[in-house]
C-alpha beads as a LAMMPS data file, in Angstrom:
LAMMPS data file: protein, C-alpha beads

442 atoms
441 bonds

1 atom types
1 bond types

-500.0 500.0 xlo xhi
-500.0 500.0 ylo yhi
-500.0 500.0 zlo zhi

Masses

1 110.0

Atoms # bond

1 1 1 -222.532 86.641 -162.996
2 1 1 -225.816 87.676 -164.284
3 1 1 -227.510 90.447 -162.827
4 1 1 -230.760 90.059 -160.768
5 1 1 -233.921 90.260 -162.465
6 1 1 -236.068 92.914 -160.766
7 1 1 -239.187 91.669 -159.188
8 1 1 -242.776 91.299 -161.602
9 1 1 -244.416 94.341 -159.300
10 1 1 -241.802 96.775 -159.250
11 1 1 -241.863 97.505 -163.052
12 1 1 -243.249 100.283 -164.658
13 1 1 -247.213 100.176 -165.298
14 1 1 -247.518 99.905 -169.074
15 1 1 -249.366 103.290 -169.245
16 1 1 -247.407 105.137 -167.155
17 1 1 -244.984 105.868 -169.572
18 1 1 -247.672 107.098 -172.045
19 1 1 -249.171 109.695 -169.002
20 1 1 -247.530 113.051 -169.125
21 1 1 -246.569 115.298 -166.912
22 1 1 -249.494 117.208 -165.413
23 1 1 -247.803 120.934 -164.330
24 1 1 -249.620 122.931 -161.313
25 1 1 -251.296 126.368 -161.809
26 1 1 -248.771 127.891 -159.465
27 1 1 -246.159 126.551 -161.830
28 1 1 -247.925 128.023 -164.808
29 1 1 -248.435 131.257 -163.484
30 1 1 -244.883 131.613 -161.925
31 1 1 -245.606 130.445 -158.586
32 1 1 -248.682 132.512 -157.664
33 1 1 -251.805 131.405 -156.379
34 1 1 -255.110 133.282 -157.241
35 1 1 -257.917 134.012 -154.308
36 1 1 -261.302 131.414 -154.593
37 1 1 -263.466 134.769 -152.504
38 1 1 -264.750 137.835 -154.699
39 1 1 -265.567 141.315 -153.104
40 1 1 -268.674 143.288 -152.542
41 1 1 -269.218 145.656 -154.928
42 1 1 -270.363 149.420 -153.835
43 1 1 -273.770 149.258 -155.771
44 1 1 -274.305 145.974 -154.165
45 1 1 -273.642 147.731 -150.293
46 1 1 -275.906 150.683 -151.215
47 1 1 -278.864 148.397 -151.982
48 1 1 -278.724 146.508 -149.013
49 1 1 -278.425 149.468 -146.973
50 1 1 -281.660 151.272 -149.066
51 1 1 -283.399 148.014 -147.877
52 1 1 -282.633 147.905 -144.189
53 1 1 -283.742 151.339 -144.073
54 1 1 -287.245 150.733 -145.593
55 1 1 -286.820 147.684 -143.105
56 1 1 -286.762 149.593 -140.300
57 1 1 -289.062 152.666 -141.445
58 1 1 -291.519 150.300 -141.842
59 1 1 -291.298 148.789 -138.259
60 1 1 -291.320 152.088 -136.753
61 1 1 -294.316 152.717 -139.158
62 1 1 -296.066 149.827 -137.461
63 1 1 -295.137 150.387 -134.180
64 1 1 -297.026 154.112 -133.890
65 1 1 -299.560 152.640 -136.043
66 1 1 -300.234 149.861 -132.914
67 1 1 -299.441 152.499 -130.216
68 1 1 -302.340 155.181 -131.866
69 1 1 -304.762 152.322 -132.607
70 1 1 -303.897 151.051 -128.734
71 1 1 -304.606 154.457 -127.557
72 1 1 -307.834 154.699 -129.034
73 1 1 -309.175 151.495 -127.869
74 1 1 -308.471 153.076 -123.966
75 1 1 -310.260 156.454 -124.942
76 1 1 -313.260 154.270 -126.683
77 1 1 -313.506 151.897 -123.272
78 1 1 -313.348 155.148 -121.434
79 1 1 -316.173 156.810 -123.722
80 1 1 -318.484 153.808 -123.001
81 1 1 -317.733 154.039 -119.211
82 1 1 -319.170 157.370 -119.299
83 1 1 -322.216 156.893 -121.363
84 1 1 -323.065 153.524 -119.359
85 1 1 -322.305 156.232 -115.961
86 1 1 -325.266 158.988 -117.744
87 1 1 -327.159 156.119 -118.871
88 1 1 -327.525 154.852 -115.154
89 1 1 -327.740 158.366 -113.596
90 1 1 -330.521 158.701 -115.960
91 1 1 -332.955 155.422 -114.755
92 1 1 -332.362 156.888 -111.188
93 1 1 -333.371 160.042 -111.635
94 1 1 -336.344 159.094 -113.596
95 1 1 -337.093 156.272 -110.908
96 1 1 -337.010 159.244 -108.163
97 1 1 -338.644 160.946 -110.057
98 1 1 -342.083 159.718 -109.102
99 1 1 -341.454 159.714 -105.324
100 1 1 -343.367 162.432 -104.442
101 1 1 -346.293 162.253 -107.122
102 1 1 -349.599 160.323 -105.947
103 1 1 -352.194 158.824 -107.503
104 1 1 -350.193 157.402 -110.673
105 1 1 -350.163 160.239 -112.449
106 1 1 -347.236 161.169 -114.758
107 1 1 -345.603 163.900 -113.976
108 1 1 -344.924 166.716 -117.165
109 1 1 -342.358 169.241 -117.658
110 1 1 -343.704 171.871 -114.781
111 1 1 -344.071 169.328 -111.834
112 1 1 -341.093 168.945 -109.648
113 1 1 -339.151 165.696 -110.665
114 1 1 -340.523 164.296 -113.674
115 1 1 -338.410 164.288 -117.220
116 1 1 -337.743 167.739 -116.005
117 1 1 -335.593 166.594 -113.201
118 1 1 -333.239 163.948 -115.733
119 1 1 -329.751 165.267 -115.604
120 1 1 -329.459 166.306 -119.381
121 1 1 -326.765 169.029 -119.226
122 1 1 -323.553 168.387 -121.123
123 1 1 -320.768 167.256 -118.759
124 1 1 -316.362 167.466 -119.486
125 1 1 -315.127 164.600 -117.288
126 1 1 -311.071 163.711 -117.575
127 1 1 -310.135 160.520 -118.793
128 1 1 -307.649 158.212 -117.428
129 1 1 -305.662 159.387 -120.085
130 1 1 -305.708 163.205 -119.954
131 1 1 -308.396 163.210 -122.160
132 1 1 -311.343 165.467 -122.416
133 1 1 -314.332 163.871 -123.155
134 1 1 -318.283 165.534 -123.807
135 1 1 -321.040 163.590 -122.630
136 1 1 -324.461 164.869 -123.899
137 1 1 -328.228 163.385 -123.875
138 1 1 -330.933 163.594 -125.387
139 1 1 -335.072 162.472 -125.091
140 1 1 -337.069 161.436 -127.742
141 1 1 -341.038 161.692 -127.034
142 1 1 -342.981 164.102 -125.396
143 1 1 -343.056 164.717 -121.314
144 1 1 -346.304 163.742 -121.655
145 1 1 -344.943 159.888 -122.268
146 1 1 -344.355 157.708 -119.406
147 1 1 -341.602 156.086 -121.666
148 1 1 -339.215 157.694 -123.598
149 1 1 -335.955 156.677 -125.534
150 1 1 -332.554 158.137 -124.434
151 1 1 -329.705 158.749 -126.971
152 1 1 -326.291 159.203 -124.989
153 1 1 -323.272 160.628 -126.905
154 1 1 -319.732 160.894 -125.761
155 1 1 -317.340 162.840 -127.827
156 1 1 -313.557 163.451 -127.938
157 1 1 -310.386 164.393 -129.931
158 1 1 -307.555 161.572 -130.590
159 1 1 -304.095 162.611 -130.619
160 1 1 -304.230 162.716 -134.788
161 1 1 -307.232 164.810 -134.353
162 1 1 -308.143 168.424 -133.808
163 1 1 -305.951 170.727 -131.740
164 1 1 -306.953 170.961 -128.209
165 1 1 -307.128 174.935 -128.771
166 1 1 -309.983 174.389 -131.441
167 1 1 -312.532 172.046 -128.570
168 1 1 -314.327 175.408 -127.985
169 1 1 -314.183 177.257 -131.557
170 1 1 -317.331 174.752 -132.663
171 1 1 -315.574 172.455 -134.589
172 1 1 -316.774 168.949 -134.776
173 1 1 -314.978 166.173 -132.711
174 1 1 -313.396 163.559 -134.861
175 1 1 -314.442 160.343 -132.494
176 1 1 -317.472 159.492 -130.720
177 1 1 -319.282 156.716 -129.229
178 1 1 -323.512 156.455 -128.477
179 1 1 -325.140 154.264 -126.303
180 1 1 -329.559 154.316 -126.822
181 1 1 -331.706 152.831 -124.541
182 1 1 -335.694 153.298 -123.698
183 1 1 -335.991 154.533 -119.872
184 1 1 -339.421 154.694 -117.824
185 1 1 -340.549 157.157 -115.133
186 1 1 -341.069 154.425 -112.473
187 1 1 -341.679 155.047 -108.405
188 1 1 -339.080 153.554 -106.008
189 1 1 -342.268 152.223 -104.251
190 1 1 -343.194 150.243 -106.658
191 1 1 -339.618 148.583 -107.245
192 1 1 -340.022 147.474 -103.181
193 1 1 -342.936 145.238 -104.312
194 1 1 -341.199 143.283 -106.523
195 1 1 -339.378 141.353 -104.116
196 1 1 -343.089 141.374 -101.912
197 1 1 -344.560 138.642 -101.156
198 1 1 -341.853 136.540 -101.760
199 1 1 -341.952 134.252 -105.311
200 1 1 -342.332 130.391 -105.359
201 1 1 -339.743 128.375 -105.098
202 1 1 -337.257 131.471 -104.654
203 1 1 -334.825 132.672 -101.852
204 1 1 -334.196 135.833 -102.192
205 1 1 -331.502 137.678 -99.844
206 1 1 -330.874 140.642 -98.523
207 1 1 -327.178 142.301 -99.400
208 1 1 -325.982 141.156 -96.232
209 1 1 -326.562 137.547 -97.901
210 1 1 -329.481 136.386 -95.841
211 1 1 -332.914 135.266 -96.060
212 1 1 -335.517 137.828 -96.296
213 1 1 -337.358 136.215 -93.607
214 1 1 -334.679 137.192 -90.979
215 1 1 -335.233 140.602 -89.605
216 1 1 -332.661 143.240 -90.601
217 1 1 -331.105 143.489 -86.500
218 1 1 -330.643 140.389 -86.208
219 1 1 -327.187 139.623 -84.849
220 1 1 -324.550 137.938 -86.921
221 1 1 -322.971 134.636 -85.446
222 1 1 -320.812 134.106 -89.004
223 1 1 -320.506 130.202 -90.459
224 1 1 -324.216 130.829 -92.003
225 1 1 -325.967 131.544 -88.781
226 1 1 -327.922 134.524 -87.506
227 1 1 -329.372 135.067 -83.927
228 1 1 -332.635 136.672 -82.612
229 1 1 -333.084 137.489 -79.134
230 1 1 -337.207 136.534 -78.323
231 1 1 -337.060 136.954 -74.397
232 1 1 -334.400 136.898 -71.460
233 1 1 -334.331 133.104 -71.727
234 1 1 -334.494 132.445 -74.907
235 1 1 -332.355 133.283 -78.361
236 1 1 -333.293 131.783 -81.765
237 1 1 -330.361 130.962 -84.041
238 1 1 -331.242 131.116 -87.722
239 1 1 -330.365 129.776 -91.122
240 1 1 -328.984 132.517 -93.121
241 1 1 -330.249 130.843 -96.882
242 1 1 -333.588 129.786 -95.651
243 1 1 -334.404 131.725 -92.057
244 1 1 -335.591 128.551 -90.517
245 1 1 -334.837 127.414 -86.690
246 1 1 -332.006 125.688 -86.002
247 1 1 -330.811 125.903 -82.227
248 1 1 -332.405 127.462 -78.892
249 1 1 -329.707 129.149 -76.205
250 1 1 -330.357 130.605 -73.107
251 1 1 -328.421 133.720 -72.764
252 1 1 -330.067 134.736 -69.151
253 1 1 -329.374 138.226 -69.821
254 1 1 -331.503 140.910 -71.467
255 1 1 -329.637 142.695 -73.816
256 1 1 -327.723 139.768 -75.734
257 1 1 -324.344 140.056 -77.828
258 1 1 -322.955 137.942 -80.697
259 1 1 -320.075 136.826 -78.728
260 1 1 -322.537 135.700 -75.831
261 1 1 -324.318 133.850 -78.611
262 1 1 -321.128 131.801 -79.962
263 1 1 -319.678 131.428 -76.586
264 1 1 -322.598 129.405 -75.877
265 1 1 -322.349 127.489 -79.192
266 1 1 -319.032 126.621 -78.576
267 1 1 -319.824 125.321 -75.297
268 1 1 -322.854 123.102 -76.220
269 1 1 -324.962 125.313 -73.836
270 1 1 -327.150 125.812 -77.050
271 1 1 -330.174 123.011 -77.508
272 1 1 -330.889 121.605 -81.296
273 1 1 -334.362 122.524 -82.507
274 1 1 -335.944 122.751 -85.733
275 1 1 -338.954 124.884 -86.785
276 1 1 -340.436 127.574 -88.929
277 1 1 -340.794 131.904 -88.634
278 1 1 -343.289 133.597 -88.791
279 1 1 -342.903 137.715 -88.997
280 1 1 -344.641 141.105 -90.322
281 1 1 -345.536 144.406 -89.530
282 1 1 -347.825 146.213 -87.642
283 1 1 -349.107 149.759 -88.759
284 1 1 -351.633 152.095 -86.994
285 1 1 -353.945 154.462 -88.643
286 1 1 -353.628 157.427 -86.386
287 1 1 -351.588 158.280 -83.275
288 1 1 -354.304 157.817 -80.823
289 1 1 -354.990 153.891 -81.099
290 1 1 -353.294 151.674 -78.971
291 1 1 -350.371 149.414 -79.997
292 1 1 -351.043 145.712 -79.509
293 1 1 -349.543 144.091 -76.234
294 1 1 -348.444 141.291 -78.155
295 1 1 -349.134 138.634 -80.418
296 1 1 -351.954 135.671 -79.756
297 1 1 -350.692 131.962 -80.921
298 1 1 -353.630 130.535 -78.929
299 1 1 -355.371 129.311 -82.559
300 1 1 -352.447 128.142 -83.959
301 1 1 -352.154 124.497 -84.568
302 1 1 -348.737 121.946 -84.752
303 1 1 -349.324 118.854 -86.153
304 1 1 -346.240 117.459 -83.802
305 1 1 -345.184 120.086 -81.420
306 1 1 -341.495 119.946 -80.067
307 1 1 -341.863 118.420 -76.692
308 1 1 -340.832 120.868 -74.284
309 1 1 -340.868 124.109 -76.373
310 1 1 -344.075 126.653 -77.185
311 1 1 -344.532 128.689 -79.594
312 1 1 -342.356 132.302 -78.260
313 1 1 -343.002 135.416 -80.071
314 1 1 -341.249 139.136 -79.950
315 1 1 -342.808 142.516 -80.341
316 1 1 -341.234 145.730 -80.944
317 1 1 -340.507 149.170 -82.053
318 1 1 -339.133 149.588 -85.870
319 1 1 -335.727 151.440 -85.485
320 1 1 -335.246 154.198 -88.200
321 1 1 -331.912 153.156 -90.195
322 1 1 -330.962 156.549 -90.351
323 1 1 -331.032 157.916 -86.703
324 1 1 -331.365 154.480 -84.780
325 1 1 -334.100 155.644 -82.613
326 1 1 -337.993 154.486 -83.257
327 1 1 -339.880 155.158 -86.851
328 1 1 -342.252 157.644 -86.306
329 1 1 -343.054 157.768 -90.113
330 1 1 -346.909 156.717 -90.481
331 1 1 -347.545 156.574 -87.181
332 1 1 -344.850 154.256 -86.308
333 1 1 -344.514 150.482 -87.034
334 1 1 -344.116 147.753 -84.944
335 1 1 -342.023 143.989 -85.866
336 1 1 -343.229 140.759 -85.285
337 1 1 -341.484 137.454 -84.483
338 1 1 -342.705 133.507 -83.998
339 1 1 -340.912 130.974 -83.525
340 1 1 -342.806 128.179 -83.836
341 1 1 -341.231 124.821 -82.865
342 1 1 -341.923 121.509 -84.789
343 1 1 -340.798 117.898 -85.119
344 1 1 -341.279 115.951 -88.628
345 1 1 -343.398 116.374 -90.063
346 1 1 -342.877 120.352 -89.608
347 1 1 -346.102 122.180 -90.406
348 1 1 -348.843 123.884 -88.692
349 1 1 -352.050 125.746 -89.473
350 1 1 -354.137 127.837 -88.080
351 1 1 -354.830 131.867 -87.042
352 1 1 -352.540 134.401 -86.057
353 1 1 -353.985 137.632 -83.982
354 1 1 -352.497 140.709 -82.162
355 1 1 -353.370 140.300 -78.225
356 1 1 -354.070 143.421 -76.329
357 1 1 -356.384 145.329 -79.134
358 1 1 -360.116 145.591 -78.196
359 1 1 -362.344 144.317 -80.617
360 1 1 -365.431 146.828 -79.397
361 1 1 -366.136 150.000 -80.426
362 1 1 -364.575 151.405 -83.830
363 1 1 -361.258 149.759 -84.070
364 1 1 -360.741 147.495 -86.759
365 1 1 -357.759 145.239 -87.660
366 1 1 -356.750 144.557 -90.801
367 1 1 -354.411 142.276 -92.901
368 1 1 -352.710 142.976 -96.271
369 1 1 -353.456 140.499 -98.437
370 1 1 -351.413 139.587 -101.341
371 1 1 -353.336 139.625 -104.574
372 1 1 -350.589 137.642 -106.318
373 1 1 -352.537 134.785 -107.077
374 1 1 -349.770 132.864 -108.324
375 1 1 -348.346 132.219 -104.772
376 1 1 -349.857 129.602 -102.854
377 1 1 -352.308 130.949 -100.012
378 1 1 -350.365 130.743 -97.258
379 1 1 -347.531 132.975 -98.660
380 1 1 -350.399 135.717 -99.220
381 1 1 -351.256 136.130 -96.030
382 1 1 -354.497 134.063 -96.448
383 1 1 -355.723 132.984 -93.231
384 1 1 -356.568 130.332 -91.285
385 1 1 -352.963 129.020 -92.271
386 1 1 -352.943 125.751 -93.509
387 1 1 -350.259 123.058 -93.731
388 1 1 -347.498 125.753 -93.500
389 1 1 -344.106 123.909 -93.786
390 1 1 -341.935 127.080 -94.688
391 1 1 -340.730 130.480 -92.702
392 1 1 -343.524 132.894 -93.567
393 1 1 -342.609 136.797 -93.804
394 1 1 -344.796 140.201 -94.778
395 1 1 -347.303 138.566 -92.890
396 1 1 -348.247 142.635 -92.366
397 1 1 -351.095 144.124 -89.841
398 1 1 -353.073 147.537 -90.199
399 1 1 -354.905 148.923 -86.953
400 1 1 -357.328 151.821 -88.099
401 1 1 -360.678 153.324 -86.941
402 1 1 -363.597 151.965 -88.607
403 1 1 -366.898 151.991 -87.541
404 1 1 -368.523 150.765 -90.548
405 1 1 -365.943 147.539 -90.535
406 1 1 -364.288 147.944 -93.706
407 1 1 -360.996 148.341 -93.905
408 1 1 -359.333 151.552 -95.941
409 1 1 -359.455 151.547 -99.392
410 1 1 -355.531 152.551 -99.443
411 1 1 -354.721 148.897 -98.522
412 1 1 -356.237 147.340 -102.020
413 1 1 -353.637 147.593 -105.132
414 1 1 -354.505 146.166 -108.144
415 1 1 -352.848 143.041 -108.767
416 1 1 -350.460 144.003 -105.322
417 1 1 -352.792 143.746 -101.795
418 1 1 -356.012 143.743 -100.598
419 1 1 -357.185 145.113 -97.356
420 1 1 -359.313 142.260 -95.223
421 1 1 -360.650 142.705 -91.749
422 1 1 -358.946 139.829 -89.552
423 1 1 -360.426 139.929 -86.274
424 1 1 -363.435 141.323 -86.162
425 1 1 -366.026 140.144 -89.704
426 1 1 -369.361 142.040 -87.784
427 1 1 -370.270 144.159 -90.874
428 1 1 -371.854 147.461 -89.225
429 1 1 -371.184 146.334 -86.220
430 1 1 -374.808 144.702 -85.677
431 1 1 -373.906 142.972 -82.172
432 1 1 -372.948 139.943 -83.966
433 1 1 -370.019 138.267 -81.350
434 1 1 -366.004 137.409 -82.786
435 1 1 -366.950 133.651 -82.047
436 1 1 -370.357 133.953 -84.833
437 1 1 -367.837 134.852 -87.596
438 1 1 -366.776 132.347 -89.690
439 1 1 -363.169 131.207 -89.100
440 1 1 -362.192 131.882 -92.627
441 1 1 -362.851 135.738 -92.715
442 1 1 -360.868 136.042 -89.213

Bonds

1 1 1 2
2 1 2 3
3 1 3 4
4 1 4 5
5 1 5 6
6 1 6 7
7 1 7 8
8 1 8 9
9 1 9 10
10 1 10 11
11 1 11 12
12 1 12 13
13 1 13 14
14 1 14 15
15 1 15 16
16 1 16 17
17 1 17 18
18 1 18 19
19 1 19 20
20 1 20 21
21 1 21 22
22 1 22 23
23 1 23 24
24 1 24 25
25 1 25 26
26 1 26 27
27 1 27 28
28 1 28 29
29 1 29 30
30 1 30 31
31 1 31 32
32 1 32 33
33 1 33 34
34 1 34 35
35 1 35 36
36 1 36 37
37 1 37 38
38 1 38 39
39 1 39 40
40 1 40 41
41 1 41 42
42 1 42 43
43 1 43 44
44 1 44 45
45 1 45 46
46 1 46 47
47 1 47 48
48 1 48 49
49 1 49 50
50 1 50 51
51 1 51 52
52 1 52 53
53 1 53 54
54 1 54 55
55 1 55 56
56 1 56 57
57 1 57 58
58 1 58 59
59 1 59 60
60 1 60 61
61 1 61 62
62 1 62 63
63 1 63 64
64 1 64 65
65 1 65 66
66 1 66 67
67 1 67 68
68 1 68 69
69 1 69 70
70 1 70 71
71 1 71 72
72 1 72 73
73 1 73 74
74 1 74 75
75 1 75 76
76 1 76 77
77 1 77 78
78 1 78 79
79 1 79 80
80 1 80 81
81 1 81 82
82 1 82 83
83 1 83 84
84 1 84 85
85 1 85 86
86 1 86 87
87 1 87 88
88 1 88 89
89 1 89 90
90 1 90 91
91 1 91 92
92 1 92 93
93 1 93 94
94 1 94 95
95 1 95 96
96 1 96 97
97 1 97 98
98 1 98 99
99 1 99 100
100 1 100 101
101 1 101 102
102 1 102 103
103 1 103 104
104 1 104 105
105 1 105 106
106 1 106 107
107 1 107 108
108 1 108 109
109 1 109 110
110 1 110 111
111 1 111 112
112 1 112 113
113 1 113 114
114 1 114 115
115 1 115 116
116 1 116 117
117 1 117 118
118 1 118 119
119 1 119 120
120 1 120 121
121 1 121 122
122 1 122 123
123 1 123 124
124 1 124 125
125 1 125 126
126 1 126 127
127 1 127 128
128 1 128 129
129 1 129 130
130 1 130 131
131 1 131 132
132 1 132 133
133 1 133 134
134 1 134 135
135 1 135 136
136 1 136 137
137 1 137 138
138 1 138 139
139 1 139 140
140 1 140 141
141 1 141 142
142 1 142 143
143 1 143 144
144 1 144 145
145 1 145 146
146 1 146 147
147 1 147 148
148 1 148 149
149 1 149 150
150 1 150 151
151 1 151 152
152 1 152 153
153 1 153 154
154 1 154 155
155 1 155 156
156 1 156 157
157 1 157 158
158 1 158 159
159 1 159 160
160 1 160 161
161 1 161 162
162 1 162 163
163 1 163 164
164 1 164 165
165 1 165 166
166 1 166 167
167 1 167 168
168 1 168 169
169 1 169 170
170 1 170 171
171 1 171 172
172 1 172 173
173 1 173 174
174 1 174 175
175 1 175 176
176 1 176 177
177 1 177 178
178 1 178 179
179 1 179 180
180 1 180 181
181 1 181 182
182 1 182 183
183 1 183 184
184 1 184 185
185 1 185 186
186 1 186 187
187 1 187 188
188 1 188 189
189 1 189 190
190 1 190 191
191 1 191 192
192 1 192 193
193 1 193 194
194 1 194 195
195 1 195 196
196 1 196 197
197 1 197 198
198 1 198 199
199 1 199 200
200 1 200 201
201 1 201 202
202 1 202 203
203 1 203 204
204 1 204 205
205 1 205 206
206 1 206 207
207 1 207 208
208 1 208 209
209 1 209 210
210 1 210 211
211 1 211 212
212 1 212 213
213 1 213 214
214 1 214 215
215 1 215 216
216 1 216 217
217 1 217 218
218 1 218 219
219 1 219 220
220 1 220 221
221 1 221 222
222 1 222 223
223 1 223 224
224 1 224 225
225 1 225 226
226 1 226 227
227 1 227 228
228 1 228 229
229 1 229 230
230 1 230 231
231 1 231 232
232 1 232 233
233 1 233 234
234 1 234 235
235 1 235 236
236 1 236 237
237 1 237 238
238 1 238 239
239 1 239 240
240 1 240 241
241 1 241 242
242 1 242 243
243 1 243 244
244 1 244 245
245 1 245 246
246 1 246 247
247 1 247 248
248 1 248 249
249 1 249 250
250 1 250 251
251 1 251 252
252 1 252 253
253 1 253 254
254 1 254 255
255 1 255 256
256 1 256 257
257 1 257 258
258 1 258 259
259 1 259 260
260 1 260 261
261 1 261 262
262 1 262 263
263 1 263 264
264 1 264 265
265 1 265 266
266 1 266 267
267 1 267 268
268 1 268 269
269 1 269 270
270 1 270 271
271 1 271 272
272 1 272 273
273 1 273 274
274 1 274 275
275 1 275 276
276 1 276 277
277 1 277 278
278 1 278 279
279 1 279 280
280 1 280 281
281 1 281 282
282 1 282 283
283 1 283 284
284 1 284 285
285 1 285 286
286 1 286 287
287 1 287 288
288 1 288 289
289 1 289 290
290 1 290 291
291 1 291 292
292 1 292 293
293 1 293 294
294 1 294 295
295 1 295 296
296 1 296 297
297 1 297 298
298 1 298 299
299 1 299 300
300 1 300 301
301 1 301 302
302 1 302 303
303 1 303 304
304 1 304 305
305 1 305 306
306 1 306 307
307 1 307 308
308 1 308 309
309 1 309 310
310 1 310 311
311 1 311 312
312 1 312 313
313 1 313 314
314 1 314 315
315 1 315 316
316 1 316 317
317 1 317 318
318 1 318 319
319 1 319 320
320 1 320 321
321 1 321 322
322 1 322 323
323 1 323 324
324 1 324 325
325 1 325 326
326 1 326 327
327 1 327 328
328 1 328 329
329 1 329 330
330 1 330 331
331 1 331 332
332 1 332 333
333 1 333 334
334 1 334 335
335 1 335 336
336 1 336 337
337 1 337 338
338 1 338 339
339 1 339 340
340 1 340 341
341 1 341 342
342 1 342 343
343 1 343 344
344 1 344 345
345 1 345 346
346 1 346 347
347 1 347 348
348 1 348 349
349 1 349 350
350 1 350 351
351 1 351 352
352 1 352 353
353 1 353 354
354 1 354 355
355 1 355 356
356 1 356 357
357 1 357 358
358 1 358 359
359 1 359 360
360 1 360 361
361 1 361 362
362 1 362 363
363 1 363 364
364 1 364 365
365 1 365 366
366 1 366 367
367 1 367 368
368 1 368 369
369 1 369 370
370 1 370 371
371 1 371 372
372 1 372 373
373 1 373 374
374 1 374 375
375 1 375 376
376 1 376 377
377 1 377 378
378 1 378 379
379 1 379 380
380 1 380 381
381 1 381 382
382 1 382 383
383 1 383 384
384 1 384 385
385 1 385 386
386 1 386 387
387 1 387 388
388 1 388 389
389 1 389 390
390 1 390 391
391 1 391 392
392 1 392 393
393 1 393 394
394 1 394 395
395 1 395 396
396 1 396 397
397 1 397 398
398 1 398 399
399 1 399 400
400 1 400 401
401 1 401 402
402 1 402 403
403 1 403 404
404 1 404 405
405 1 405 406
406 1 406 407
407 1 407 408
408 1 408 409
409 1 409 410
410 1 410 411
411 1 411 412
412 1 412 413
413 1 413 414
414 1 414 415
415 1 415 416
416 1 416 417
417 1 417 418
418 1 418 419
419 1 419 420
420 1 420 421
421 1 421 422
422 1 422 423
423 1 423 424
424 1 424 425
425 1 425 426
426 1 426 427
427 1 427 428
428 1 428 429
429 1 429 430
430 1 430 431
431 1 431 432
432 1 432 433
433 1 433 434
434 1 434 435
435 1 435 436
436 1 436 437
437 1 437 438
438 1 438 439
439 1 439 440
440 1 440 441
441 1 441 442
């Protein structure tokens, strides 16, 4: 019987017999397998540790430097603040130094005030960071100069500077800030004239954010409104931004309060009414001169009067803000305010007069007329007024004894104001009647 022939695919590959048998490394090394990981030598470890140490030291040094610079920046900010405070103190002292000096003369070192009154002494304030600063100031020029350069120097020691014990030993400070400027002696009364009269197309406001046309003692109602009581039956509600008349109320009480007006407004008991306000102060030359009894408005003409509403005025004493009583300085003062209700077009013209002041004898009413030519004639108190379309303030008067019919020379200040006879144009009292005076001179 013939044995089976093996299948063709079970036969060994022709190259299989010629392929040598490979011996593993484990067999060649007696069965031990070597590790593929190498160890770190001691030198490499020391080098890595050294690099890490230097990096840490660099970070610590950078952190220390950043902290130091931050501290110096804080100290510089405080030094600048001290320098600015000293400079403002010098300016304030320069402004007040001429308050007691008349005639525009610049005071010298021997005068009370002047440059000698400026605070130039060295100060050592303590900053927020417990750093002591030395604030020093000096002036250039001489005491005869109206303007002088000012230099404020602030010195201090930072943490890397001289020890604190050496500050008073004459050694130099290692940090300083200097602020240079120019200051001038100025009378504070002239500063007040900068806002008088009102510049064209400008709405100056008091610190209380109210128009200068609104009297200081006006009641605050909120929502941009203030109230002025004209009489027991009339309270004018004014717009804080413009000083214009917006509403009128009848409180039916003599001494009105803000709460009373608010209640009337909330109840709809007030009437909407537009119009302008004209106000000012009245002074007198001596204590024996009588005050006016009111404000005469017969010569004020409205182009389109509000039906049923006439012109109403109030005349009151000026109170001293310090004592709360009547102001007695300069023989006292009176304040007047007139409300002129109007319909469109909201304009009026004419002449405003003081009532109850006799035009005979030696009494003379003078008005302060602004000498600023860039302002409109109405703002300058040039009367008669013509086509007034806004509220007017600081329309001021002075009652004096002047037999010659000439206003005091002190009323005329170059570029600021002019004293003009108002209710009596009779030069020398030659017997002419007031009616004969030209209207433009009244």
